[in-house]
C-alpha positions in Angstrom: 6.2 27.5 3.0 5.6 27.8 -1.6 9.4 28.3 -1.8 10.0 25.6 0.8 8.0 23.8 -0.8 9.4 24.2 -4.2 13.1 24.0 -3.2 12.4 20.5 -1.2 10.8 19.1 -4.7 13.9 20.1 -6.7 16.3 18.9 -3.5 14.3 15.2 -3.4 13.8 15.0 -7.8 17.3 16.5 -8.7 15.8 18.0 -11.9 14.0 21.9 -12.7 11.2 20.1 -14.8 10.4 17.1 -12.5 9.9 19.3 -9.8 7.8 21.6 -12.1 5.5 18.7 -13.0 5.3 17.1 -9.4 4.6 20.9 -8.1 2.3 21.7 -10.9 4.1 24.6 -11.9 5.8 25.4 -15.0 9.5 25.3 -15.3 10.6 29.2 -15.6 8.1 30.3 -12.5 10.3 27.4 -10.4 13.5 28.4 -11.0 12.4 32.4 -10.2 10.8 31.1 -6.9 14.4 29.9 -6.4 16.3 32.1 -7.0 13.8 34.5 -4.5 14.8 31.6 -2.2 18.0 31.9 -2.2 17.9 36.1 -2.4 16.0 35.7 1.0 18.7 34.0 2.9 21.6 35.3 1.0 23.3 32.0 -0.4 23.0 30.0 -3.3 21.7 26.7 -2.5 21.8 25.1 -6.3 24.4 24.9 -8.6 22.9 24.2 -12.1 23.9 22.3 -14.7 23.1 22.0 -18.9 20.8 18.8 -17.8 20.9 18.1 -13.7 21.1 20.2 -10.5 23.2 19.4 -7.9 22.3 20.6 -4.0 25.2 23.1 -2.8 26.7 22.4 0.7 24.5 25.1 2.7 21.7 23.4 0.0 21.9 20.0 0.9 21.6 21.2 5.1 19.1 23.1 4.4 17.1 20.8 2.2 16.9 18.8 5.4 16.3 21.1 7.5 13.5 22.3 5.0 12.0 18.4 4.9 11.6 18.3 8.5 9.6 21.1 8.7 7.8 20.5 6.0 6.4 17.6 7.6 5.9 19.4 10.7 3.4 21.7 9.2 1.6 18.5 7.4 1.6 17.0 11.2 0.0 20.3 12.2 -2.3 20.6 9.8 -3.1 16.9 10.6 -3.6 17.7 14.2 -5.8 20.3 13.1 -8.3 17.8 11.4 -7.8 15.3 13.7 -9.3 18.1 16.4 -12.3 18.1 14.1 -13.3 14.7 14.1 -13.9 15.1 10.5 -12.8 13.0 7.6 -11.8 15.7 4.9 -8.5 16.7 3.7 -6.2 14.9 1.6 -5.3 11.7 1.8 -1.9 10.4 0.4 -2.2 6.0 0.5 -0.2 4.0 -0.8 -0.3 0.0 -2.3 2.3 -2.6 -3.1 1.1 -3.4 -6.6 0.0 -7.0 -5.9 -3.1 -5.5 -3.8 -3.8 -2.0 -5.6 -5.5 -3.2 -8.8 -7.7 -5.9 -6.7 -8.7 -3.6 -3.8 -7.9 0.0 -4.7 -10.5 1.0 -7.4 -13.7 -0.3 -5.2 -12.0 1.1 -1.5 -11.4 4.5 -3.3 -15.8 4.5 -4.3 -16.8 3.2 -1.0 -13.8 5.4 0.6 -15.2 8.8 -1.4 -18.6 7.9 -0.6 -18.8 7.6 2.5 -16.3 10.9 2.8 -17.3 13.3 -0.1 -15.2 15.8 1.7 -12.0 13.9 1.7 -9.2 14.2 -1.2 -8.0 10.7 -2.0 -4.3 10.7 -3.6 -3.2 7.0 -4.4 0.0 6.2 -5.5 1.2 2.6 -6.1 5.1 1.1 -5.7 6.9 -1.5 -3.7 7.5 -2.0 -0.1 10.8 -0.1 -0.1 9.3 3.1 -2.0 6.0 2.9 0.2 8.3 2.8 3.4 10.4 5.8 2.0 7.3 8.1 1.3 6.1 7.5 4.8 9.0 8.2 6.5 9.7 11.1 4.0 6.5 12.6 4.7 5.1 12.1 1.5 2.7 9.5 2.0 0.0 9.6 5.3 -0.4 5.5 5.2 0.2 2.6 3.3 -1.6 -0.6 2.3 1.3 -3.7 2.5 2.5 -7.1 3.5 3.5 -7.1 7.4 5.8 -7.2 9.5 6.8 -3.8 9.2 9.8 -3.9 11.6 10.4 0.3 11.8 10.1 1.1 15.3 9.0 4.9 13.8 5.6 3.6 11.9 2.6 1.9 13.8 1.0 -1.2 12.0 -2.6 -2.3 12.4 -3.3 -5.5 10.5 -6.2 -5.8 7.9 -6.6 -9.6 6.6 -5.1 -12.4 5.8 -4.7 -13.5 1.6 -3.9 -16.8 0.5 -1.2 -18.0 -1.9 -3.1 -19.5 -4.8 -1.1 -22.2 -7.3 -1.5 -20.5 -11.2 -0.3 -24.2 -13.4 -0.8 -24.6 -17.3 -4.5 -26.2 -18.4 -2.8 -28.9 -19.5 -1.7 -29.8 -16.1 -5.3 -29.8 -14.3 -5.5 -33.7 -13.8 -1.7 -33.3 -11.8 -1.7 -33.7 -8.0 -1.5 -30.5 -6.5 2.6 -30.3 -5.8 3.2 -29.8 -2.0 6.9 -26.9 -1.4 9.1 -29.7 -2.4 7.4 -30.4 -5.5 7.8 -26.7 -6.5 11.1 -26.2 -5.8 11.3 -28.7 -9.2 9.6 -26.8 -11.5 10.5 -24.3 -13.5 8.2 -21.5 -10.8 7.7 -17.6 -12.2 7.7 -15.2 -9.9 7.8 -11.0 -9.7 10.9 -9.3 -10.1 12.9 -9.0 -7.4 12.1 -5.4 -4.9 8.4 -7.5 -4.7 7.8 -8.7 -1.5 5.2 -11.3 -2.3 8.2 -12.8 -4.6 9.9 -13.1 -1.3 7.2 -14.5 0.2 7.0 -17.3 -2.1 10.5 -18.0 -2.3 10.2 -18.4 1.7 7.0 -20.8 1.4 9.3 -22.8 -1.4 12.5 -22.8 1.1 14.0 -21.6 -2.0 17.3 -19.3 -1.9 16.9 -15.6 -3.3 19.9 -16.4 -5.6 17.9 -16.8 -8.5 18.4 -20.7 -9.4 18.6 -21.1 -13.7 14.7 -22.8 -12.8 13.3 -19.4 -11.5 12.0 -17.2 -14.5 10.4 -13.2 -13.3 7.5 -11.3 -14.9 7.2 -7.5 -13.9 3.4 -8.4 -13.0 1.1 -11.0 -12.4 -0.7 -10.6 -15.7 2.5 -11.4 -17.7 3.2 -13.9 -15.4 -0.1 -16.0 -15.4 0.4 -15.4 -19.9 3.6 -17.5 -18.9 1.5 -20.3 -17.4 -0.8 -20.0 -19.9 2.0 -20.2 -22.5 2.9 -23.4 -21.3 6.4 -22.6 -19.6 5.7 -23.1 -16.8 3.9 -22.7 -12.2 3.1 -19.3 -10.4 1.7 -18.2 -7.3 -0.5 -15.2 -7.0 -2.9 -14.0 -4.6 -5.9 -15.1 -4.3 -8.0 -12.1 -4.8 -5.9 -11.6 -8.3 -7.4 -14.6 -9.3 -10.9 -13.4 -10.9 -8.9 -10.6 -12.4 -6.1 -12.0 -13.7 -6.7 -15.4 -14.8 -9.9 -15.0 -17.1 -10.0 -16.7 -20.7 -6.0 -17.9 -20.2 -5.1 -21.3 -20.8 -4.4 -21.7 -16.8 -5.9 -23.8 -14.4 -5.9 -22.4 -10.3 -5.6 -25.1 -6.9 -5.0 -24.4 -3.3 -1.9 -25.6 -2.7 -1.6 -28.2 0.2 -2.4 -27.6 4.1 -1.2 -25.0 5.4 -1.1 -23.5 2.6 0.9 -20.3 1.9 -0.6 -17.0 3.6 0.4 -13.2 3.9 -0.8 -10.7 6.3 -2.0 -7.8 5.1 -2.0 -4.5 7.0 -2.1 -0.4 7.1 0.8 1.0 8.5 1.8 5.1 9.5 3.8 7.0 11.3 3.5 7.5 15.0 3.9 10.9 15.1 0.6 11.7 12.6 -2.6 12.7 14.4 -4.7 10.9 12.6 -4.7 7.7 14.2 -8.2 7.7 14.5 -9.0 8.2 10.9 -7.2 5.5 10.0 -8.9 3.3 12.0 -12.0 4.2 10.1 -10.1 4.0 6.9 -7.9 -0.1 8.1 -12.0 -0.5 8.9 -13.7 0.5 5.6 -10.8 -1.4 3.6 -11.0 -4.8 5.7 -15.1 -4.3 4.5 -13.8 -4.2 1.3 -11.5 -7.0 0.9 -14.1 -8.9 3.2 -16.9 -8.7 -0.1 -14.5 -9.2 -2.2 -13.4 -12.5 -0.7 -17.2 -13.4 -0.4 -17.8 -13.0 -4.7 -14.9 -15.5 -4.7 -16.0 -17.9 -2.7 -19.3 -17.3 -4.6 
């Protein structure tokens, strides 16, 4: 099983150094383990190059089978944990970047306090990568914006969150624009790949073809600072406001009713036997988000 996990990492990452880092062993030790695996099955699985690794024809087919085997083994472990009714072991949970900085630290602290035998392994990534991690068995659950259309995943709605308009402080006395008004302004958005970008474009009824008056940033912090510099306006999720606005030269405003919102939920594979435990984790996420909302309201 150890050799299969090493080979799976090598097949996914395509590089001995990165695979060794992912497996927390040295590169020479990984190479030895892969050679021993090849000797055991009596065939070559990888073509070793000076800078990269390529799977042989057998190696590619072997990798697909190994991945399914490892996922089944992980789910057997989850089944054992579920039968014991104890929240313990590893929890690999992902969150999208427009949630993780604001919710994950408080959630992690509460989770560890409530379930000290649970080992949390968080990952921050865009929705596409989180869904791939769930399908591949690299993640147990993910917190992201719903809906998710994958029939192999179960979704648990957690809470709704409003989008907040951020403008330069010089516009503090200006009327709050409606969607049509926003379309006429220079709108700052996250770069492609972020679901929050798509939701903002949808609210403004703007095509995703990247018009000239739309500018992109890699993070909400960057967008807010650009607004403070007078470059344009942006939308951010409500939970980000106290973290990102701070001392920046910007003002915030609720958009006219009905305001744009997003539904946040937690998803996991339907085959994962830890559904009951995930419900408990979801409840804790709701509590944490609720406390954050209370602070904002106060």
